[in-house]
MITI-922832 format. One record per residue: residue number from 1; residue in three letters; chain; x, y, z of N, C-alpha, C, O in turn. Coordinates in steps of 0.02 Angstrom, whole numbers. Each point is the difference from the previous one (the first is absolute). Layout:
N
PT   pos   code   unit      nc1      nc2      nc3     cac1     cac2     cac3      cc1      cc2      cc3      oc1      oc2      oc3
PT   NUM    ALA      A        X        Y        Z        X        Y        Z        X        Y        Z        X        Y        Z
...
***
This chain:
89
PT   pos   code   unit      nc1      nc2      nc3     cac1     cac2     cac3      cc1      cc2      cc3      oc1      oc2      oc3
PT     1    UNK      A      762   -10153     3315      -50      -27      -45      -10       49      -58       -1       61       10
PT     2    UNK      A       -6      -88      -69       -9       41      -60      -69       33        1      -49      -26       27
PT     3    UNK      A       47       85      -58      -63       35       -7      -39      -33      -57       27      -11      -54
PT     4    UNK      A      -88       -6       68      -42      -32      -51      -32       55      -42      -42       38       24
PT     5    UNK      A       62      -35      -88      -23       55      -42      -29      -22      -66      -21       43      -40
PT     6    UNK      A       19     -107       27      -29      -25      -62      -60      -45       15        4      -43       44
PT     7    UNK      A      -57       55      -78      -60      -41        8       -2      -50      -57       16       15      -57
PT     8    UNK      A      -37      -76       74       -3      -54      -49      -66      -36        7      -20      -17       56
PT     9    UNK      A      -13        6     -111      -61      -41        1       19      -68      -26       29       -7      -54
PT    10    UNK      A      -46      -44       93       20      -68      -17      -61      -46        4      -36       -1       50
PT    11    UNK      A       24      -35     -103      -56      -48        1       28      -69       12       49      -21      -33
PT    12    UNK      A      -79      -15       80       20      -68       16      -59      -47       -6      -57       20       11
PT    13    UNK      A       71      -82      -30      -54      -49        2      -14      -18       73       40       17       44
PT    14    UNK      A      -94      -50      -32      -23      -14       69       52      -42       39       11       13       59
PT    15    UNK      A       20      -62      -91       48      -43       35       62       39       22       24       -9       56
PT    16    UNK      A        3       51     -100       58       40       20      -18       49       56       37        6       49
PT    17    UNK      A      -93       27      -56      -20       47       52       -8      -36       67       21       26       52
PT    18    UNK      A      -52      -85      -53       -9      -38       62       67      -16       33        7        4       61
PT    19    UNK      A       42      -23     -102       66      -16       28       32       61       31       28       -3       55
PT    20    UNK      A      -32       60      -89       30       62       26      -37       22       62       32       20       50
PT    21    UNK      A      -98      -22      -51      -40       21       58       13      -45       60        4       24       57
PT    22    UNK      A        4      -88      -69       14      -47       55       68       16       32        7       -1       61
PT    23    UNK      A       43       15     -103       66       18       26       -3       66       39       32        7       52
PT    24    UNK      A      -70       40      -78       -7       64       35      -31      -10       69       22       29       49
PT    25    UNK      A      -74      -70      -46      -32      -14       64       48      -35       47        4       17       59
PT    26    UNK      A       33      -66      -84       48      -37       41       52       47       30       19       -7       58
PT    27    UNK      A        5       55      -98       51       47       23      -27       59       39       36       34       36
PT    28    UNK      A     -101      -23      -42      -28       61       30       19       61      -40       12       54       28
PT    29    UNK      A       -8      -62      -94       21       54      -44      -54       12      -53      -49      -37       -4
PT    30    UNK      A       59       89      -35      -48       14      -54       18      -43      -61       56      -24       -7
PT    31    UNK      A     -104       16      -37       12      -34      -63       53       37      -39       44      -31      -31
PT    32    UNK      A      -47       97       31       50       40      -36       70      -13       25       47       -4      -39
PT    33    UNK      A      -39       -2      105       66      -13       29       26      -68      -23       59       -6      -17
PT    34    UNK      A     -102      -44       16       21      -67      -23       22        4      -73       50      -31      -19
PT    35    UNK      A      -86       67      -22       18        6      -71       67       37       -8       42      -20      -40
PT    36    UNK      A      -32       75       78       63       36       -3       58      -45       22       53        1      -31
PT    37    UNK      A      -63      -39       84       52      -47       23       16      -52      -53       58      -19       -9
PT    38    UNK      A     -109       -6      -25       11      -49      -53       40       30      -58       43      -33      -28
PT    39    UNK      A      -56       96       12       38       34      -53       73        6       22       46      -14      -39
PT    40    UNK      A      -34       35      101       68        7       25       38      -66       -1       60       -3      -14
PT    41    UNK      A      -95      -51       30       31      -66        0       16      -23      -71       53      -28      -12
PT    42    UNK      A      -99       38      -33       10      -22      -69       49       44      -39       36      -25      -44
PT    43    UNK      A      -34       89       60       41       48      -37       40       43       49      -15       59        8
PT    44    UNK      A       66      -88       24       38       39       49       39       56      -33       19       -4      -58
PT    45    UNK      A       -7       57       97       40       56      -26       72      -23       -7       20      -51       29
PT    46    UNK      A       19       87      -67       71      -17      -10       37       -3       66       42      -44       10
PT    47    UNK      A      -58       89       36       32        0       66      -13      -65       37       46      -31       27
PT    48    UNK      A     -109        9      -26      -17      -62       35       35      -60      -30       22      -45       36
PT    49    UNK      A      -16       44     -102       34      -55      -34       74       -1       20       28      -53       15
PT    50    UNK      A        4      111      -14       71        4       18       11      -21       72       47      -37       15
PT    51    UNK      A      -89       60       31        6      -18       70       -8      -75        9       39      -32       36
PT    52    UNK      A      -89        2      -69      -10      -72        6       59      -38      -30       18      -53       26
PT    53    UNK      A       11       78      -79       58      -33      -30       59        0       49       35      -51        6
PT    54    UNK      A      -24      106       28       53        3       50      -14      -49       56       45      -36       22
PT    55    UNK      A     -106       34        1      -17      -48       54        9      -72      -23       24      -42       38
PT    56    UNK      A      -44       27      -99        9      -67      -27       74      -18       -5       19      -57       15
PT    57    UNK      A       22      104      -36       72      -12       -5       29      -16       68       39      -47        8
PT    58    UNK      A      -57       86       42       26      -12       68      -26      -65       28       36      -35       35
PT    59    UNK      A      -98       18      -49      -30      -62       26       31      -61      -33       -2      -55       29
PT    60    UNK      A       31       64      -88       28      -58      -36       67      -21       28       25      -54      -16
PT    61    UNK      A        5       96       59       64      -19       30      -11      -60       46      -38        4       48
PT    62    UNK      A       70      -59      -63      -10      -61       39       41        4       65       61       10       -2
PT    63    UNK      A      -95      -16       57       35       -1       65       32       66       15      -17       51      -29
PT    64    UNK      A       64      -52       75       35       60       21       74      -10      -10       24      -57        1
PT    65    UNK      A       14      111      -10       72       -8       -5       28      -33       63      -26       10       55
PT    66    UNK      A       78      -49      -64       28      -39       56       24       43       58       -2      -22       57
PT    67    UNK      A       24       83      -72       28       42       54      -52       43       35       18       42       41
PT    68    UNK      A      -83      -49      -58      -53       40       32      -51      -46       34      -20      -51      -27
PT    69    UNK      A        0       71       88      -54      -38       33      -67       24      -28       -3       47      -40
PT    70    UNK      A      -52      -79       62      -66       17      -26      -16       74        6      -24       31      -48
PT    71    UNK      A       35       -2      107      -18       70       12       42       46      -44      -26       48      -29
PT    72    UNK      A       91      -62       24       44       42      -40      -19       -4      -74        1       51      -35
PT    73    UNK      A      -17     -111       11      -20       -8      -69      -65       36      -14       -7       32      -52
PT    74    UNK      A      -41      -37       98      -64       34       -8       11       75       -5      -29       34      -42
PT    75    UNK      A       72       -7       86       14       71        1       35       21      -66      -15       53      -27
PT    76    UNK      A       60      -94        4       36       15      -62      -48        0      -59        2       45      -42
PT    77    UNK      A      -46      -95       39      -49       -3      -55      -47       60        2      -16       27      -53
PT    78    UNK      A       -5       -7      112      -45       58        5       34       63      -24      -30       41      -34
PT    79    UNK      A       94      -34       51       38       59      -23        8       -1      -76       -7       51      -33
PT    80    UNK      A       23     -111        6        6       -6      -73      -65       16      -35       -1       35      -50
PT    81    UNK      A      -54      -60       78      -65       13      -30      -16       74        1      -22       28      -50
PT    82    UNK      A       34        5      106      -14       72        5       40       40      -51      -26       46      -31
PT    83    UNK      A       89      -64       23       43       36      -48      -22      -13      -71       -5       46      -41
PT    84    UNK      A       -9     -110       24      -21      -16      -68      -67       31      -17       -9       27      -55
PT    85    UNK      A      -38      -30      101      -66       30      -12        8       75      -11      -32       28      -44
PT    86    UNK      A       75        3       84       13       72       -8       29       17      -68      -18       51      -30
PT    87    UNK      A       63      -92        7       32       13      -65      -46      -10      -59        3       37      -49
PT    88    UNK      A      -47      -87       53      -42      -17      -57      -71       28        5      -41      -12      -44
PT    89    UNK      A       27       49       96      -67       29        9      -11       59      -46      -53       30        0
***
């Protein structure tokens, strides 16, 4: 987990705060955590974008190669993903 070292003051209208507070309560988390998670979702780091791109590429492969059964194809895809993520991380 990253060290939290920057303080930010944020003003929200009542409706936005209510939505964030409700989500925090639902998750059992702080309002600050919900806001940090929303930032990460809206503005992913370059690494996260590259990893998701690799996963999307692998997921787009329709079906499995004819010479591989389900387990072998799953194992092959996992190996490909690990190698691609390593290269582009």
